[in-house]
ZAMARGU-4260 file (C-alpha; in steps of 0.2 Angstrom, whole numbers, plus 5000, padded with zeros to 4 digits):
<rodrens>
0) 4927/5127/5009 | 4919/5109/5010 | 4914/5097/4997 | 4897/5089/4999 | 4900/5071/4997
5) 4883/5065/5004 | 4874/5066/4988 | 4888/5061/4976 | 4882/5052/4961 | 4896/5039/4960
10) 4890/5024/4970 | 4904/5012/4966 | 4907/4997/4977 | 4906/5005/4994 | 4891/4994/5000
15) 4899/4978/4995 | 4915/4983/5005 | 4905/4983/5022 | 4895/4967/5020 | 4909/4955/5015
20) 4903/4938/5024 | 4921/4933/5028 | 4923/4947/5040 | 4927/4941/5058 | 4938/4954/5065
25) 4931/4961/5082 | 4941/4977/5083 | 4931/4989/5095 | 4919/4994/5081 | 4932/4996/5067
30) 4921/4985/5055 | 4904/4988/5063 | 4891/4999/5056 | 4896/5017/5058 | 4879/5022/5065
35) 4879/5009/5078 | 4896/5014/5084 | 4892/5032/5084 | 4878/5028/5096 | 4889/5018/5107
40) 4902/5032/5107 | 4889/5043/5116 | 4889/5032/5131 | 4907/5038/5136 | 4903/5050/5149
45) 4914/5064/5156 | 4930/5058/5164 | 4934/5046/5149 | 4952/5045/5143 | 4959/5059/5134
50) 4956/5056/5115 | 4949/5038/5117 | 4931/5042/5117 | 4919/5034/5106 | 4929/5020/5098
55) 4934/5030/5082 | 4949/5025/5073 | 4961/5029/5087 | 4977/5019/5091 | 4969/5011/5106
60) 4958/5001/5094 | 4973/4992/5088 | 4983/4991/5104 | 4998/4979/5104 | 4992/4970/5120
65) 4983/4955/5125 | 4972/4955/5141 | 4981/4940/5149 | 4996/4952/5152 | 4987/4964/5163
70) 4986/4962/5182 | 4972/4967/5193 | 4967/4985/5192 | 4962/4996/5206 | 4946/5005/5203
75) 4945/5023/5207 | 4927/5022/5209 | 4929/5015/5226 | 4935/5031/5233 | 4918/5039/5229
80) 4908/5024/5235 | 4916/5023/5253 | 4904/5036/5260 | 4893/5041/5246 | 4876/5046/5251
85) 4880/5046/5270 | 4881/5059/5283 | 4876/5073/5271 | 4874/5085/5286 | 4892/5083/5292
90) 4904/5098/5292 | 4920/5101/5282 | 4930/5094/5295 | 4921/5077/5295 | 4923/5077/5276
95) 4942/5079/5278 | 4943/5065/5290 | 4933/5054/5278 | 4945/5058/5264 | 4959/5051/5275
100) 4949/5036/5280 | 4946/5031/5261 | 4950/5013/5258 | 4956/5006/5241 | 4947/4990/5235
105) 4955/4978/5224 | 4943/4968/5213 | 4943/4949/5214 | 4951/4938/5201 | 4933/4932/5196
110) 4927/4950/5194 | 4942/4955/5183 | 4940/4939/5173 | 4922/4943/5169 | 4926/4961/5165
115) 4941/4956/5154 | 4929/4945/5144 | 4917/4959/5141 | 4931/4971/5137 | 4937/4959/5122
120) 4920/4960/5115 | 4916/4978/5118 | 4929/4990/5125 | 4915/5003/5126 | 4900/4995/5135
125) 4884/5004/5135 | 4874/5008/5151 | 4863/4992/5149 | 4879/4981/5148 | 4887/4990/5163
130) 4871/4988/5174 | 4870/4970/5170 | 4888/4967/5173 | 4888/4976/5190 | 4873/4965/5196
135) 4882/4950/5191 | 4898/4954/5200 | 4891/4963/5215 | 4899/4980/5210 | 4891/4997/5208
140) 4888/5003/5189 | 4901/5017/5191 | 4914/5005/5198 | 4912/4995/5181 | 4912/5011/5171
145) 4928/5017/5179 | 4937/5000/5177 | 4933/5001/5158 | 4940/5018/5157 | 4956/5014/5167
150) 4958/4998/5155 | 4957/5008/5140 | 4969/5021/5146 | 4981/5008/5151 | 4980/5000/5134
155) 4983/5017/5125 | 4998/5020/5135 | 5006/5004/5132 | 5002/5005/5113 | 5010/5023/5113
160) 5026/5016/5121 | 5026/5002/5109 | 5024/5013/5094 | 5038/5025/5100 | 5049/5010/5101
165) 5045/5004/5084 | 5048/5022/5077 | 5064/5023/5085 | 5070/5007/5078 | 5064/5012/5061
170) 5073/5029/5062 | 5090/5020/5067 | 5087/5008/5052 | 5084/5022/5040 | 5100/5031/5046
175) 5110/5015/5043 | 5103/5013/5026 | 5106/5031/5021 | 5124/5030/5027 | 5126/5014/5017
180) 5118/5022/5001 | 5130/5037/5002 | 5145/5025/5004 | 5139/5015/4989 | 5136/5031/4978
185) 5154/5036/4982 | 5161/5019/4976 | 5149/5018/4962 | 5155/5010/4945 | 5148/5006/4928
190) 5140/4989/4928 | 5146/4987/4910 | 5165/4991/4911 | 5168/4993/4929 | 5175/5011/4927
195) 5171/5023/4941 | 5156/5035/4936 | 5161/5048/4949 | 5177/5056/4955 | 5181/5068/4968
200) 5192/5078/4957 | 5179/5079/4942 | 5162/5078/4950 | 5154/5091/4961 | 5144/5084/4976
205) 5126/5089/4979 | 5131/5099/4995 | 5144/5109/4985 | 5131/5112/4971 | 5119/5119/4984
210) 5132/5130/4992 | 5137/5137/4975 | 5119/5142/4971 | 5116/5150/4988 | 5132/5160/4988
215) 5129/5166/4970 | 5121/5184/4967 | 5102/5184/4965 | 5103/5187/4947 | 5114/5173/4943
220) 5107/5159/4954 | 5095/5153/4941 | 5108/5152/4927 | 5119/5142/4939 | 5105/5131/4945
225) 5101/5126/4927 | 5120/5124/4922 | 5123/5112/4937 | 5107/5103/4933 | 5113/5098/4916
230) 5127/5088/4924 | 5120/5081/4941 | 5132/5073/4952 | 5134/5054/4949 | 5127/5054/4931
235) 5142/5057/4921 | 5145/5042/4910 | 5162/5035/4908 | 5170/5039/4891 | 5176/5021/4889
240) 5159/5013/4892 | 5145/5013/4880 | 5128/5017/4887 | 5120/5001/4894 | 5102/5007/4888
245) 5095/5018/4875 | 5087/5034/4877 | 5069/5027/4879 | 5073/5016/4894 | 5083/5028/4904
250) 5074/5037/4919 | 5071/5055/4916 | 5074/5058/4935 | 5092/5058/4930 | 5090/5074/4921
255) 5079/5084/4934 | 5092/5090/4947 | 5091/5109/4948 | 5079/5113/4934 | 5065/5120/4943
260) 5063/5138/4939 | 5045/5144/4941 | 5041/5157/4953 | 5031/5151/4969 | 5017/5163/4965
265) 5014/5155/4948 | 5015/5138/4955 | 5002/5142/4969 | 4990/5149/4955 | 4992/5133/4945
270) 4988/5122/4960 | 4973/5132/4966 | 4965/5131/4949 | 4969/5112/4949 | 4961/5111/4966
275) 4945/5119/4960 | 4944/5108/4945 | 4947/5092/4955 | 4933/5096/4967 | 4921/5099/4953
280) 4927/5083/4944 | 4924/5073/4960 | 4907/5079/4964 | 4899/5083/4947 | 4886/5071/4939
285) 4878/5070/4923 | 4881/5077/4910 | 4900/5078/4915 | 4901/5060/4919 | 4890/5047/4911
290) 4888/5029/4917 | 4891/5016/4905 | 4877/5003/4902 | 4889/4990/4896 | 4902/4991/4910
295) 4894/5001/4924 | 4909/5012/4925 | 4908/5031/4923 | 4914/5039/4907 | 4920/5057/4905
300) 4910/5068/4893 | 4924/5077/4885 | 4914/5090/4876 | 4906/5094/4892 | 4923/5095/4901
305) 4930/5107/4888 | 4915/5118/4890 | 4914/5117/4909 | 4933/5121/4912 | 4936/5132/4896
310) 4949/5121/4890 | 4958/5128/4875 | 4961/5117/4860 | 4979/5120/4860 | 4990/5113/4846
315) 5002/5099/4849 | 5017/5111/4846 | 5026/5097/4837 | 5023/5084/4851 | 5018/5067/4846
320) 4999/5063/4846 | 4992/5060/4864 | 4977/5051/4871 | 4966/5056/4885 | 4962/5044/4900
325) 4949/5049/4913 | 4941/5039/4926 | 4932/5041/4943 | 4930/5029/4958 | 4923/5030/4975
330) 4927/5019/4989 | 4929/5017/5008 | 4946/5013/5016 | 4949/5008/5034 | 4962/5020/5040
335) 4961/5036/5050 | 4962/5053/5041 | 4979/5059/5047 | 4988/5043/5043 | 4980/5043/5025
340) 4985/5061/5022 | 5002/5058/5028 | 5004/5043/5016 | 5002/5056/5002 | 5013/5069/5009
345) 5028/5057/5012 | 5034/5051/4995 | 5041/5035/5003 | 5025/5031/5012 | 5016/5034/4995
350) 5027/5022/4986 | 5025/5009/4999 | 5006/5011/4999 | 5005/5007/4980 | 5019/4994/4976
355) 5011/4987/4961 | 5008/5004/4953 | 5024/5014/4958 | 5041/5007/4953 | 5050/5024/4957
360) 5045/5040/4966 | 5055/5055/4972 | 5052/5072/4979 | 5062/5084/4967 | 5059/5100/4976
365) 5048/5106/4991 | 5039/5122/4987 | 5030/5124/5003 | 5031/5113/5019 | 5013/5117/5024
370) 5007/5120/5042 | 5003/5110/5057 | 5006/5091/5060 | 4997/5086/5044 | 5006/5099/5033
375) 4991/5108/5027 | 4995/5118/5011 | 5011/5107/5007 | 5016/5109/4989 | 5030/5099/4981
380) 5037/5094/4964 | 5037/5075/4962 | 5042/5062/4950 | 5035/5045/4948 | 5037/5030/4937
385) 5021/5020/4935 | 5021/5002/4930 | 5011/4987/4927 | 5016/4970/4934 | 5024/4964/4918
390) 5039/4969/4907 | 5028/4969/4892 | 5020/4986/4895 | 5032/5001/4896 | 5032/5012/4911
395) 5025/5029/4912 | 5036/5043/4919 | 5027/5058/4925 | 5032/5075/4934 | 5018/5084/4943
400) 5016/5096/4957 | 5006/5089/4972 | 4996/5100/4983 | 4988/5094/5000 | 4974/5105/5007
405) 4962/5104/5021 | 4945/5109/5015 | 4935/5107/5031 | 4937/5099/5048 | 4932/5082/5040
410) 4939/5084/5022 | 4955/5085/5014 | 4960/5086/4995 | 4976/5079/4987 | 4978/5086/4969
415) 4992/5082/4956 | 4995/5092/4941 | 5009/5093/4928 | 5017/5109/4924 | 5023/5114/4907
420) 5038/5124/4912 | 5045/5110/4922 | 5043/5098/4907 | 5051/5110/4895 | 5068/5108/4905
425) 5068/5090/4902 | 5073/5080/4887 | 5057/5080/4877 | 5059/5062/4872 | 5057/5057/4890
430) 5041/5066/4894 | 5028/5054/4888 | 5014/5056/4901 | 5006/5072/4909 | 4994/5073/4923
435) 4979/5085/4921 | 4971/5089/4938 | 4970/5072/4947 | 4969/5066/4964 | 4957/5062/4978
440) 4944/5070/4990 | 4945/5062/5007 | 4931/5063/5020 | 4933/5057/5038 | 4918/5046/5042
445) 4923/5043/5060 | 4925/5025/5067 | 4942/5024/5059 | 4937/5024/5041 | 4937/5037/5027
450) 4927/5039/5011 | 4938/5043/4995 | 4933/5049/4979 | 4947/5047/4966 | 4949/5056/4949
455) 4963/5050/4937 | 4965/5061/4922 | 4980/5058/4911 | 4987/5064/4894 | 4998/5051/4887
460) 5009/5050/4871 | 5002/5036/4860 | 5014/5021/4858 | 5014/5003/4853 | 5006/4992/4866
465) 5007/4973/4865 | 4990/4966/4859 | 4987/4956/4875 | 4987/4972/4885 | 4979/4984/4872
470) 4961/4983/4878 | 4965/4985/4897 | 4976/5000/4894 | 4965/5009/4881 | 4950/5007/4892
475) 4959/5016/4906 | 4958/5002/4918 | 4977/4999/4920 | 4982/5016/4927 | 4964/5022/4931
480) 4955/5027/4947 | 4948/5010/4950 | 4965/5002/4951 | 4971/5016/4963 | 4956/5014/4975
485) 4956/4995/4975 | 4975/4995/4979 | 4972/5008/4993 | 4958/4998/5001 | 4969/4982/5001
490) 4984/4991/5009 | 4973/4999/5022 | 4965/4982/5026 | 4982/4974/5028 | 4987/4988/5040
495) 4971/4986/5051 | 4974/4967/5052 | 4992/4969/5056 | 4988/4980/5071 | 4974/4970/5077
500) 4976/4961/5094 | 4960/4951/5094 | 4958/4942/5078 | 4948/4926/5080 | 4957/4910/5080
505) 4949/4904/5064 | 4957/4919/5055 | 4974/4916/5063 | 4980/4898/5065 | 4997/4890/5068
510) 5005/4905/5077 | 5003/4906/5095 | 5009/4924/5099 | 5004/4942/5093 | 5022/4946/5090
515) 5024/4931/5079 | 5009/4935/5069 | 5016/4953/5066 | 5033/4947/5061 | 5026/4935/5048
520) 5015/4948/5041 | 5029/4960/5040 | 5040/4948/5031 | 5026/4943/5019 | 5024/4962/5015
525) 5042/4964/5011 | 5042/4948/5000 | 5027/4955/4990 | 5035/4972/4988 | 5051/4964/4981
530) 5041/4954/4969 | 5032/4970/4962 | 5049/4978/4961 | 5057/4964/4951 | 5045/4960/4937
535) 5040/4977/4930 | 5047/4986/4915 | 5056/4999/4926 | 5072/5007/4920 | 5080/4997/4935
540) 5080/4982/4924 | 5087/4978/4907 | 5076/4964/4899 | 5081/4952/4886 | 5068/4943/4876
545) 5070/4924/4873 | 5057/4911/4867 | 5052/4896/4878 | 5051/4879/4871 | 5032/4880/4870
550) 5032/4896/4861 | 5029/4909/4874 | 5040/4925/4875 | 5050/4925/4891 | 5059/4941/4897
555) 5076/4938/4906 | 5085/4950/4918 | 5099/4948/4930 | 5106/4958/4944 | 5120/4956/4958
560) 5116/4957/4976 | 5132/4963/4985 | 5126/4967/5003 | 5107/4967/5004 | 5103/4955/5019
565) 5085/4954/5013 | 5090/4944/4998 | 5102/4930/4995 | 5120/4936/4990 | 5126/4933/4973
570) 5119/4933/4955 | 5100/4933/4954 | 5091/4928/4938 | 5073/4934/4935 | 5062/4926/4921
575) 5045/4933/4917 | 5032/4928/4905 | 5014/4935/4902 | 5000/4925/4893 | 4982/4925/4890
580) 4971/4911/4898 | 4953/4908/4894 | 4949/4907/4913 | 4941/4920/4924 | 4953/4929/4936
585) 4945/4923/4952 | 4945/4904/4946 | 4964/4906/4942 | 4967/4915/4958 | 4958/4902/4969
590) 4968/4888/4960 | 4985/4895/4962 | 4983/4900/4980 | 4976/4883/4986 | 4989/4873/4994
595) 4979/4857/4991 | 4981/4859/4972 | 4999/4866/4973 | 5007/4850/4967 | 4996/4851/4951
600) 5007/4866/4945 | 5023/4867/4956 | 5036/4856/4948 | 5047/4859/4963 | 5035/4849/4974
605) 5039/4833/4965 | 5020/4829/4965 | 5019/4828/4984 | 5005/4837/4993 | 5008/4854/5003
610) 5002/4855/5021 | 4997/4871/5029 | 5007/4875/5045 | 5000/4893/5048 | 4986/4903/5040
615) 4985/4922/5044 | 4971/4933/5038 | 4975/4950/5032 | 4959/4956/5025 | 4940/4953/5024
620) 4941/4942/5008 | 4947/4924/5012 | 4959/4926/4998 | 4969/4939/5007 | 4980/4928/5018
625) 4998/4924/5022 | 5001/4905/5024 | 5016/4894/5028 | 5016/4878/5019 | 5027/4862/5021
630) 5032/4851/5007 | 5040/4834/5010 | 5050/4824/4998 | 5060/4808/5000 | 5076/4819/5002
635) 5071/4833/5013 | 5057/4845/5019 | 5054/4862/5013 | 5044/4877/5020 | 5035/4890/5008
640) 5030/4907/5013 | 5015/4912/5003 | 5006/4929/5002 | 4990/4930/4992 | 4981/4946/4988
645) 4965/4950/4979 | 4955/4966/4976 | 4942/4972/4963 | 4956/4975/4950 | 4970/4962/4951
650) 4976/4947/4961 | 4993/4941/4966 | 5000/4925/4973 | 5018/4927/4979 | 5029/4914/4987
655) 5046/4910/4992 | 5055/4895/5000 | 5062/4900/5017 | 5074/4893/5029 | 5065/4882/5042
660) 5075/4887/5057 | 5074/4906/5053 | 5055/4904/5050 | 5052/4896/5066 | 5061/4910/5075
665) 5050/4923/5065 | 5035/4913/5071 | 5040/4916/5089 | 5041/4935/5086 | 5059/4938/5081
670) 5064/4951/5069 | 5062/4946/5051 | 5072/4960/5042 | 5088/4949/5040 | 5078/4934/5033
675) 5085/4932/5015 | 5070/4929/5004 | 5069/4928/4985 | 5050/4929/4979 | 5042/4921/4964
680) 5024/4921/4959 | 5009/4926/4949 | 5000/4942/4944 | 4982/4940/4938 | 4973/4954/4928
685) 4956/4954/4919 | 4959/4955/4900 | 4948/4971/4900 | 4934/4963/4889 | 4919/4968/4900
690) 4901/4965/4895 | 4883/4963/4902 | 4877/4946/4907 | 4870/4936/4893 | 4856/4929/4903
695) 4847/4933/4919 | 4847/4918/4931 | 4850/4913/4949 | 4861/4899/4944 | 4879/4903/4948
700) 4887/4893/4934 | 4877/4903/4921 | 4879/4920/4929 | 4898/4923/4925 | 4902/4930/4908
705) 4919/4936/4913 | 4932/4936/4900 | 4949/4928/4901 | 4964/4932/4912 | 4981/4940/4909
710) 4993/4929/4919 | 5011/4935/4922 | 5022/4921/4929 | 5039/4926/4937 | 5053/4915/4944
715) 5068/4922/4953 | 5083/4910/4956 | 5100/4912/4963 | 5112/4906/4950 | 5128/4909/4959
720) 5133/4914/4977 | 5148/4924/4970 | 5142/4942/4965 | 5157/4942/4953 | 5151/4927/4943
725) 5145/4928/4926 | 5127/4922/4920 | 5128/4906/4911 | 5117/4899/4897 | 5113/4884/4908
730) 5104/4895/4920 | 5094/4903/4907 | 5089/4887/4900 | 5084/4880/4916 | 5073/4894/4921
735) 5066/4894/4904 | 5061/4876/4906 | 5053/4880/4923 | 5042/4893/4916 | 5036/4882/4901
740) 5032/4867/4912 | 5023/4877/4925 | 5012/4886/4912 | 5008/4869/4904 | 5003/4862/4921
745) 4992/4876/4924 | 4983/4875/4907 | 4981/4856/4909 | 4973/4858/4927 | 4961/4872/4921
750) 4957/4863/4905 | 4962/4878/4895 | 4975/4871/4883 | 4979/4880/4867 | 4965/4879/4854
</rodrens>
């Protein structure tokens, strides 16, 4: 069962993604034209290393090794050339003697240097290149061929050893985190009154619950499962403590333990129907999908949809009125197929892949583990809390069943669909969003990249939305397919540049070693993930609304860091404000990320200029980069780590002051996991007012008819190093002033003051 994706109507932004002028990464064909690379791959003759043929997305393309570390290699082709073509009429005995007399030849330093130079440019040279190099070095063409084969094999082996070491370290870290979390749960107390929320005498552990269910008679297991699910361990509230949040802000994940009661056969029937609907939605054209003349985006013809899939006009059954959001987007992502599929099967990898969209995610129950290393046929009940990067827009909590299926050797499908039976067991007030068959079709295009067709189809309860965000949400952009695909492309690009070993110097300045580059990129990624986690409307946070001196609404939240080494210990205050500005998103993004103009908005710089110490590219667009900046004042010197990200939907500029000594050690390749970092920054979105150009012209200044921007500005400050300290009004006033002054400086610099 395959899906023909070659004649697919949606054209999207695929072409633009390949021809970005800023591309300068020379990774063994990763970013080259797929056809040219496919032709080059045919030059690898028999005898090439195991799975390394053709330059297609294997780990050897991103090997963690530089050519300077390799010593002279012994070419196995010399064995064949010591007597090749001579004494053809000799008997077997003479041949045996010849084998004993074989001599091994070591290449000279000059020969190795020349072959290393070509290897950096082309790990898979074609026959013409091998012939030219062999004449230049005085070697036989087969000697050159085998040297390159041996070199690729060596790199692959070193890369595998390095990855195994990294995985082992990650496994040990996860074990420690798991142990710490278990200890913290056992010692958990209510943040409002300090009373213990669990007790060994009154609360039943998860393991005990599972044992009770397994030991119960078959006819009583479901009743016991439901009964225990009403009071999951660790959720019992203290009678002396009022609830810290009302019903609307609590996470419905607290109520889901043990409620899953549908038979597996019924679930499989539902997901198979959803899979069929997804494949049709992904590949169908007009009249099911109609392209908008105004915006160029595809719009679902709902009447045709109802007729095509025999959707019954079911009543709301007392439910609040709901709206339908449907969108489709096509894109190319630079990641190999197995890794991309794994990121959907593993809930933790899925959450990390989309940090700006997912604030919480969990696998509630595994219905089927699937088969093989890629878990073909895996089915699991999942929960997700979807967010925008602002506390002004409520999150969306959704339960769904995810089904991962291999359609053919080159195609996989991931489908998500909400199931009524599951939602019926959850508090109705907490179920505000449902997924109709949604997901993506993934096709392996070789050369380390995949084509993705994404369909997002949601049914959401209508609710009040802030006027600033009404257009972008009602148009389906905020949680639509374009947002998901753009984020996926950005994250996969970041991964490719993280693994790259031969990034040109103009894309990587200020850091001398590959290990240092990786450590900095990893620290920047952690910083950005922390920023996304801190500023959304997730039930993790309790936001309090205050007014700034200039009239903007500011949301304040505080938290206590007791033992996380990744953040400063103590009381942390987060202040967020979202405003509309009459400036296009790309102009605003370029202004905020430019270190030369930082002193125009950053009041912490005291008007002094910022100087770039290091600049590391992490994507094709020049805006996707990690920089280390230095700001000097009369009293002291300060370093800033900045991570700027941009894609077709949104942009971010995230930064944090860092300890100079600690950052210098990270630049040499030391582990950055214990560097305490507290990110602040900006999130930039289009305001959703899309339109056609007003004029046709080649003049760039007349071309742009973009609307304004939705700018979210967030500051996090450590108010007290003691976790037991109370939040003071002075701290709130100071961060309030910080936001007001920064916004005023931005408006002044961009000449977009009120009015």
